[in-house]
C-alpha positions as CSV (number, residue, x, y, z in Angstrom):
1,M,132.2,119.8,106.9
2,I,128.7,120.3,105.7
3,V,126.3,122.0,108.1
4,D,122.5,122.8,108.0
5,H,120.9,126.2,108.3
6,R,121.3,126.1,112.1
7,G,125.0,125.3,111.8
8,N,124.7,121.7,113.0
9,P,126.8,119.1,111.1
10,L,124.9,116.9,108.7
11,S,125.4,113.2,109.2
12,S,126.0,111.4,106.0
13,V,123.8,108.5,105.1
14,A,126.9,106.5,104.2
15,N,128.0,106.7,107.9
16,L,124.7,105.1,109.1
17,S,124.3,101.4,109.7
18,Y,120.8,101.3,108.2
19,E,119.4,103.9,105.8
20,G,115.9,102.8,106.9
21,A,116.6,104.1,110.4
22,T,117.2,107.7,109.3
23,R,114.9,110.5,110.6
24,G,115.0,112.9,107.7
25,K,112.2,114.4,105.8
26,R,111.6,111.2,103.8
27,A,110.9,109.3,107.0
28,A,109.0,112.0,108.8
29,S,105.6,110.6,107.8
30,L,106.5,107.0,108.4
31,H,104.2,105.6,111.1
32,S,106.2,102.9,112.9
33,P,105.1,102.6,116.6
34,R,107.1,100.3,118.9
35,L,104.4,97.8,119.9
36,G,104.5,94.2,121.1
37,P,102.7,91.4,119.2
38,N,99.6,91.5,121.4
39,K,99.3,95.2,121.8
40,T,99.4,95.4,118.0
41,V,96.6,93.0,117.5
42,A,94.2,93.5,120.4
43,P,93.0,97.1,119.9
44,D,92.5,96.8,116.1
45,Q,91.3,93.2,115.6
46,G,87.6,94.1,115.7
47,S,88.0,96.8,113.0
48,L,90.1,94.6,110.8
49,R,87.7,91.7,111.1
50,D,84.6,93.8,110.3
51,R,86.2,95.5,107.4
52,T,87.5,92.3,105.9
53,L,84.1,90.6,106.3
54,A,82.5,93.6,104.6
55,G,85.0,93.4,101.8
56,H,84.4,89.7,101.4
57,R,80.7,90.4,101.1
58,N,80.9,93.4,98.7
59,M,84.2,93.6,96.9
60,P,84.8,91.1,94.1
61,L,88.6,91.1,94.3
62,V,88.7,90.7,98.1
63,F,86.2,87.8,97.8
64,S,88.3,86.2,95.0
65,G,91.5,86.6,97.0
66,I,90.1,84.9,100.1
67,E,88.0,82.2,98.4
68,K,90.8,81.0,96.1
69,N,93.2,80.7,99.0
70,V,90.5,78.7,101.0
71,V,89.7,76.4,98.1
72,N,93.4,75.7,97.4
73,E,94.2,75.1,101.0
74,V,91.3,72.7,101.8
75,G,90.3,71.4,98.4
76,S,87.7,68.6,98.9
77,G,89.1,67.9,102.3
78,V,91.9,66.1,104.2
79,A,92.1,62.3,104.1
80,I,93.2,60.7,107.4
81,R,94.3,57.1,107.8
82,A,95.4,55.4,111.0
83,K,99.0,54.2,110.7
84,T,99.6,52.2,113.9
85,S,101.4,48.9,114.2
86,D,98.1,47.1,114.9
87,E,96.5,46.5,111.5
88,Q,93.1,45.5,112.9
89,F,93.0,48.7,114.9
90,N,93.8,50.7,111.8
91,I,91.0,49.0,109.8
92,A,88.4,49.6,112.6
93,A,89.5,53.2,113.2
94,N,89.4,54.1,109.5
95,E,85.9,52.6,109.2
96,L,84.6,54.5,112.2
97,W,86.3,57.7,111.0
98,Q,84.5,57.5,107.6
99,Q,81.2,57.3,109.4
100,R,82.1,60.0,111.9
101,V,82.9,62.5,109.0
102,Q,79.2,62.7,108.2
103,Y,78.1,63.5,111.8
104,S,80.8,66.0,112.8
105,D,78.5,69.1,112.6
106,P,76.1,69.5,115.6
107,E,73.5,70.9,113.2
108,L,74.2,68.2,110.5
109,V,74.3,70.9,107.8
110,I,77.8,70.1,106.5
111,N,80.3,67.3,107.0
112,W,83.7,67.3,108.6
113,H,85.4,68.4,105.3
114,G,82.9,71.2,105.0
115,Q,83.7,72.3,108.5
116,L,87.4,72.5,107.5
117,T,86.5,74.9,104.7
118,Q,84.3,76.9,107.1
119,A,87.1,77.1,109.6
120,V,89.8,78.1,107.1
121,R,87.5,80.8,105.6
122,A,86.9,82.1,109.1
123,R,90.6,82.2,109.8
124,R,91.3,84.1,106.6
125,T,88.4,86.6,107.0
126,Q,88.6,87.1,110.8
127,G,92.1,86.1,111.7
128,E,91.2,83.1,113.7
129,V,88.5,80.5,114.5
130,F,87.7,78.3,117.5
131,I,86.6,74.7,117.3
132,R,84.9,73.4,120.5
133,K,84.6,69.8,121.3
134,R,80.9,69.1,122.3
135,Y,80.5,65.9,124.2
136,R,77.5,63.7,123.3
137,S,75.8,60.8,125.0
138,L,76.2,57.2,123.8
139,S,72.4,57.1,123.4
140,D,72.7,59.6,120.5
141,G,74.0,56.8,118.3
142,L,76.9,58.7,116.9
143,P,80.0,56.9,115.5
144,A,82.1,58.8,118.1
145,P,80.4,60.5,121.1
146,Y,81.4,64.1,120.3
147,Q,80.9,66.8,117.7
148,N,82.8,69.9,116.5
149,Q,81.3,73.3,117.0
150,I,82.8,76.1,114.9
151,L,83.0,79.4,116.8
152,E,83.9,82.7,115.1
153,S,86.6,85.0,116.6
154,C,84.1,87.4,118.3
155,F,82.8,84.5,120.5
156,C,86.0,84.9,122.6
157,P,86.1,88.5,124.0
158,I,89.5,90.0,123.2
159,E,88.9,92.8,125.7
160,L,88.6,90.3,128.7
161,N,91.8,90.7,130.9
162,Q,91.9,89.6,134.5
163,D,94.4,88.5,137.1
164,L,93.3,85.4,139.0
165,R,94.6,83.5,142.0
166,N,97.7,81.2,142.0
167,G,99.4,83.1,139.3
168,R,96.8,82.4,136.7
169,K,95.7,85.3,134.4
170,I,93.2,85.9,131.6
171,R,94.6,87.7,128.6
172,E,92.4,88.5,125.6
173,G,89.9,85.9,126.6
174,I,92.4,83.1,127.2
175,E,93.4,81.8,130.6
176,F,97.1,81.0,131.3
177,D,98.8,79.4,134.2
178,R,101.9,80.9,135.8
179,K,104.1,79.0,133.3
180,G,102.3,80.5,130.3
181,R,100.4,77.4,129.4
182,R,96.8,77.7,128.1
183,L,94.3,76.5,130.6
184,A,90.9,77.6,129.2
185,Y,89.0,79.8,126.8
186,Y,86.1,82.1,127.7
187,F,83.2,82.2,125.2
188,Y,79.9,84.0,124.9
189,R,76.9,81.6,125.0
190,E,75.5,83.0,121.8
191,H,76.9,85.1,118.9
192,P,77.4,88.6,120.4
193,H,76.6,90.4,117.1
194,D,73.4,88.6,116.1
195,G,71.3,90.7,118.5
196,E,69.2,87.8,119.7
197,F,70.0,88.3,123.3
198,S,71.4,91.0,125.6
199,I,75.1,90.7,126.1
200,N,76.3,90.5,129.7
201,L,80.0,90.9,130.0
202,S,80.1,88.7,133.1
203,D,78.2,85.9,131.4
204,Y,81.0,83.8,129.9
205,V,81.4,80.1,129.5
206,R,84.8,78.7,130.6
207,V,85.9,75.9,128.3
208,R,89.0,73.8,129.0
209,A,91.9,74.4,126.6
210,K,92.0,70.6,125.9
211,D,88.5,70.9,124.4
212,V,89.2,73.8,122.1
213,I,91.2,74.1,118.9
214,H,92.5,77.7,118.3
215,H,93.1,77.9,114.6
216,Y,95.2,81.0,113.6
217,L,98.5,82.1,112.2
218,P,100.8,83.6,114.8
219,T,103.0,85.9,112.7
220,R,105.1,87.0,115.7
221,P,106.4,85.0,118.7
222,G,104.0,85.2,121.6
223,Q,101.1,86.4,119.6
224,R,97.8,85.3,121.2
225,R,95.2,86.2,118.7
226,G,95.1,86.4,114.9
227,T,94.6,88.9,112.2
228,P,92.7,88.5,108.8
229,D,94.4,88.0,105.5
230,G,95.0,91.0,103.3
231,T,95.3,93.6,106.1
232,S,98.3,95.2,104.4
233,G,96.2,96.0,101.4
234,L,92.8,96.5,103.0
235,I,92.6,100.3,102.7
236,K,94.0,100.1,99.1
237,A,91.3,97.6,98.3
238,I,88.5,99.8,99.7
239,T,89.9,102.9,97.8
240,F,90.4,101.0,94.6
241,N,86.9,99.5,94.7
242,S,85.4,103.0,95.2
243,Y,87.5,104.4,92.3
244,D,86.4,101.6,90.0
245,D,82.8,102.0,91.0
246,A,83.0,105.7,90.4
247,E,84.4,105.1,86.9
248,L,81.6,102.7,86.1
249,V,79.0,105.3,87.3
250,R,80.7,108.0,85.2
251,K,80.4,105.8,82.1
252,E,76.8,105.0,82.9
253,Q,75.8,108.6,83.2
254,R,77.7,109.6,80.1
255,A,76.5,106.8,77.9
256,P,73.1,108.3,76.9
257,Y,74.9,111.3,75.3
258,T,76.2,110.7,71.8
259,G,77.6,114.0,70.8
260,F,77.2,117.8,70.6
261,M,76.1,119.8,67.5
262,K,77.4,123.3,66.9
263,R,75.3,125.4,64.6
264,A,76.9,127.8,62.2
265,V,74.3,130.6,62.5
266,D,74.7,134.4,62.3
267,Y,72.6,136.0,65.1
268,S,73.4,139.6,64.0
269,H,70.2,140.0,61.9
270,Y,68.0,139.1,64.9
271,E,67.5,142.6,66.4
272,E,64.5,141.8,68.7
273,D,65.8,138.6,70.3
274,K,69.2,137.1,69.8
275,H,68.5,134.0,71.9
276,W,66.8,131.8,69.4
277,Q,66.7,128.1,70.1
278,F,67.0,125.1,67.8
279,D,65.7,121.6,68.1
280,P,68.9,119.4,68.5
281,I,67.3,116.7,66.4
282,T,65.4,118.4,63.6
283,G,67.3,121.7,63.5
284,E,64.1,123.8,63.4
285,E,64.1,127.2,65.0
286,I,62.1,127.6,68.2
287,H,61.3,131.1,69.5
288,P,61.0,131.6,73.3
289,D,57.4,132.9,72.8
290,S,56.3,129.9,70.8
291,T,53.9,127.4,72.4
292,N,55.3,124.5,70.4
293,E,57.3,122.0,72.5
294,I,60.5,120.4,71.3
295,P,59.3,117.1,69.7
296,N,60.6,113.8,70.9
297,V,62.3,111.9,68.1
298,S,63.2,108.2,68.4
299,V,66.5,107.4,66.6
300,Q,67.1,103.8,65.5
301,A,70.2,102.0,64.4
302,G,71.3,103.0,60.9
303,T,69.7,106.5,61.0
304,V,71.3,109.2,58.8
305,L,71.2,112.7,60.3
306,N,71.0,115.8,58.1
307,G,72.8,119.1,59.0
308,F,73.2,122.6,57.7
309,P,76.3,123.8,56.0
310,G,79.0,124.7,58.5
311,D,77.5,122.6,61.3
312,D,80.1,120.9,63.5
313,L,79.2,117.5,65.1
314,T,81.5,116.4,68.0
315,L,81.0,112.8,69.0
316,F,81.6,111.8,72.6
317,N,84.0,109.0,73.3
318,G,82.2,107.5,76.2
319,D,84.3,104.4,76.3
320,D,87.6,106.3,76.8
321,A,88.7,105.7,80.4
322,G,91.9,107.7,80.1
323,Q,95.4,106.9,78.9
324,G,97.0,104.0,80.7
325,Y,93.8,103.0,82.4
326,S,94.3,99.2,81.8
327,D,98.0,99.3,83.0
328,Y,96.9,101.2,86.1
329,M,94.2,98.7,86.9
330,R,96.6,95.8,86.4
331,W,99.2,97.3,88.8
332,Q,96.5,97.9,91.4
333,C,95.4,94.3,91.1
334,I,99.0,93.1,91.4
335,S,99.3,95.0,94.7
336,L,96.1,93.5,96.0
337,A,97.3,90.0,94.9
338,L,100.5,90.5,96.9
339,S,98.5,91.3,100.0
340,Y,96.8,87.9,99.8
341,N,100.1,86.2,98.9
342,Q,98.5,85.1,95.7
343,P,99.5,85.3,92.0
344,Y,97.9,88.1,90.1
345,E,96.7,85.7,87.4
346,L,94.9,83.6,89.9
347,L,93.3,86.6,91.6
348,T,91.9,88.2,88.5
349,G,91.6,85.3,86.0
350,D,93.8,87.2,83.6
351,W,96.3,84.7,82.0
352,S,96.8,86.7,78.8
353,Q,100.4,87.7,79.5
354,V,101.8,84.3,80.6
355,N,102.7,81.1,78.7
356,D,102.6,77.5,79.9
357,R,106.1,77.6,81.3
358,L,105.4,80.8,83.3
359,V,102.2,79.2,84.6
360,R,104.1,76.3,85.9
361,I,106.6,78.5,87.7
362,I,103.9,80.7,89.1
363,M,101.7,77.9,90.4
364,Q,104.6,75.9,91.8
365,Q,105.6,78.9,94.0
366,Y,101.9,79.3,95.0
367,Y,101.6,75.6,95.8
368,R,104.7,75.7,98.0
369,Q,103.1,78.5,100.0
370,I,99.8,76.7,100.4
371,E,101.5,73.4,101.3
372,A,103.4,75.2,104.1
373,I,100.1,76.5,105.5
374,Q,98.5,73.1,105.1
375,D,101.2,71.3,107.1
376,Q,101.8,74.0,109.7
377,L,98.2,75.1,110.4
378,L,95.5,73.0,108.8
379,V,97.0,69.6,109.6
380,Y,98.9,70.4,112.8
381,Q,96.3,72.6,114.5
382,I,93.0,71.0,113.4
383,C,93.4,67.5,111.9
384,M,95.9,66.1,114.4
385,K,94.0,67.4,117.4
386,D,90.7,66.3,116.1
387,W,92.0,62.8,115.3
388,K,93.3,62.6,118.9
389,W,89.8,63.6,120.1
390,F,88.3,60.9,117.9
391,I,90.6,58.1,119.1
392,E,90.1,59.0,122.7
393,A,86.3,59.2,122.4
394,C,86.1,55.8,120.5
395,V,88.5,54.0,123.0
396,F,86.8,55.4,126.1
397,S,83.3,54.5,124.7
398,G,84.4,51.0,123.8
399,K,84.0,51.4,120.1
400,L,87.7,50.7,119.5
401,D,89.8,48.0,121.2
402,A,93.2,49.4,122.1
403,P,95.3,47.1,124.4
404,F,97.6,49.0,126.8
405,Y,96.1,52.3,125.8
406,S,96.4,53.8,129.3
407,A,100.1,52.9,129.4
408,S,101.0,54.2,125.9
409,P,98.2,56.2,124.3
410,E,100.5,58.0,121.8
411,Q,101.1,54.9,119.7
412,Y,97.4,54.9,118.8
413,F,97.4,58.5,117.6
414,K,99.7,57.8,114.7
415,A,98.0,58.7,111.4
416,D,98.7,59.8,107.9
417,Y,97.2,63.2,106.9
418,R,96.8,63.9,103.2
419,P,95.2,67.1,101.8
420,Q,93.8,66.8,98.3
421,G,96.6,66.8,95.7
422,W,97.2,69.2,92.9
423,D,96.0,68.4,89.4
424,Y,98.6,68.1,86.7
425,I,99.4,71.3,84.8
426,H,100.5,69.3,81.8
427,P,99.3,65.7,82.4
428,E,101.4,64.0,79.8
429,Q,104.7,65.7,80.7
430,D,104.0,65.6,84.5
431,V,103.1,61.9,84.5
432,N,106.1,60.9,82.3
433,A,108.5,62.9,84.5
434,K,107.2,61.1,87.6
435,I,107.5,57.7,86.0
436,K,111.1,58.4,84.9
437,A,111.9,59.6,88.5
438,Q,110.6,56.4,89.9
439,K,112.5,54.3,87.4
440,H,115.8,56.0,88.4
441,D,115.0,55.8,92.1
442,L,114.6,59.5,92.5
443,T,111.2,59.0,94.2
444,S,108.8,56.2,95.0
445,T,105.4,55.2,94.0
446,D,104.0,55.5,97.5
447,L,105.3,59.1,97.8
448,E,103.9,60.2,94.5
449,V,100.5,58.6,95.3
450,A,100.6,60.3,98.7
451,R,101.3,63.7,97.2
452,K,98.1,63.3,95.2
453,G,96.2,63.1,98.5
454,Q,95.5,59.3,98.2
455,D,96.4,56.3,100.3
456,P,99.2,54.2,98.6
457,E,98.0,51.0,100.3
458,E,94.4,51.6,99.2
459,I,95.5,52.2,95.6
460,E,97.6,49.1,95.6
461,T,94.8,47.0,97.1
462,T,92.4,48.3,94.5
463,N,94.8,47.5,91.6
464,L,95.4,44.0,92.9
465,K,91.7,43.3,93.2
466,K,91.2,44.5,89.7
467,L,94.0,42.1,88.5
468,L,92.4,39.3,90.5
469,R,89.1,39.9,88.8
470,K,90.7,39.8,85.4
471,V,92.4,36.5,86.2
472,Q,89.2,34.9,87.5
473,K,87.3,36.2,84.4
474,A,89.9,34.7,82.1
475,K,89.6,31.3,83.8
476,E,85.8,31.4,83.4
477,L,86.2,32.1,79.7
478,G,88.9,29.4,79.3
479,I,91.7,31.9,78.4
480,T,95.1,30.5,79.0
481,E,98.3,32.3,80.0
482,D,99.6,32.1,76.4
483,D,96.4,33.8,75.2
484,L,96.8,36.5,77.8
485,G,100.3,37.1,76.6
486,F,99.1,37.5,73.0
487,L,96.3,39.8,74.1
488,Q,98.8,41.9,76.0
489,K,101.0,42.3,72.9
490,V,97.9,43.4,70.9
491,E,97.0,45.9,73.6
492,N,100.5,47.3,73.7
493,Y,100.5,47.7,69.9
494,L,97.2,49.5,69.9
495,T,98.2,51.9,72.6
496,N,101.7,52.5,71.2
497,P,102.1,51.4,67.5
498,A,105.6,52.9,67.2
499,S,107.1,50.6,69.9
C-alpha cells in the first residue's frame, strides 16, 4: 500500500468514478461553486452585460463575433405568411402584415425586420431583451392598432425580489403565480442608465406577461434571466486585446529608430577629457565645452551613409514580433471564436488555410447552429407571439374577418415562418444537386424554395404569370405552337450545345 507523508493511504485515480472529481493539487485552484441557475446569473449579469457592451464598442474581435452571429441569424428578416384553411383570410392577413411591417417601431426609425436585428443584437450583447406591446388608438391610422417597443435588459430590475399575497412572488423583476407561471414584468419608465431622470426603486411599471416578449436563451432549466454571448472568453478577449495593443504601441515607439552605430575609437590619447561625443549622423567630434549644437540632418530615401574604418552599424528589426507570433495570434483567435460558437475563419476573415471543401464543411456546421437558434428562439419567442398579437389586434379592430374566431382562435394563428435562406457556396454544384434530389424524390420543390426563405406558392404564381404573359405576347405576334416548339429547340441548343 502506498501512503503519503502523513501515513494516510493514497487513493488511486483508477479507483475513482470520475477523474474530474478528484481533489488533488491539480484541482486545488479549480473554482466550481455549487450554484443554481438563477443564483449564478443574478449577481453577475450587470457586470457581464457592461463588459460585453464595452467590448462590442471597443474590441474588433468581440464586435466581429457578435455582429456576424446577428447578421447570420436574422439576415434581411423573417418572412411570415398566413397558412389557414381560409384563403381569403390568408390574402387579407398577408397584405395587412406587409403594411404593418413598416409601422412596427413607435419612433418609426426602423421597420419590423430592423427591430428583429436590434432585439437579437441586444440578446447577444446583454443576454436578453424585452419586447413590449404598446396599444394604439384606431385614430392613429396604423395597419394594426399596436406597436413593438424594444427594451434593454436593464429596464427590468434583476435585483427586485418580493413576496406578494395569494402565493404570488416577484423574482428578478418577474412576477409569478403559485404555479410558477409568469404573470407580469416590472420595468423602469425610462432607461435607468441614461441619467435623464432620478431613479426611484419604487417607481416601476407593471406590464402583463401577455403583453411582453422575453427573448433570451435559458441554458439551464429554470433559468429566469439571460447572459451575453462570449462570457466564457470575455476575460481572455480583454487580456488579448490589451496585449495586441501593447505590441502595436511597442512597434510605434521603436519605428523611428533605424539602428545603432558603434565607433571604433581609441580614447587613450585623450588625457584631459575622455568623454568626447560624436554626431551620430556626420561622425564629427563634439567637445562638451563646445557651443556648437548637434546639427539636424534630414535623411531621404536612397541616402548612402559614410563611416570610419572599424565602425559597426547594427540595424534594428522593428518588424520582428517574436518567434511564433502569428501562430500565437491564430490560436488566441481560435479560442475567442469558440466562445462565440463561430468558425475562426468567419470571425477573423482569414480563409488562407482552408479549401472549398473545408469551407463547405465549416459553414454547414455553423448554419446548423444558427438554424437551431432561429427555430428555437427567434421564431418561437418573437415571430410566433408577434404574429398572434397581430391577428388578435386586426380581428378585434375589425380589419380582418374571422368567422367563429371566439370559438377557435388558434386556427387563425397558423402561419409559415421563413428566415432568409443561405446563399449557395458553389452555385452550379448546389443547384444541380438539388435538381437531382427532386428528380429522384429525395426532396420537393416546395421544401427547397422554403429553405431559401421564400414562399413556394408565391414563386409558383410568379412563374405562371410569366408564362401567361409569354403566351399572350406570342398570340399578339401571331406565333403558333409549332413556332414556339422550334424556338424552344433553338434556346436549348444555345444554352447547352452538347445536348
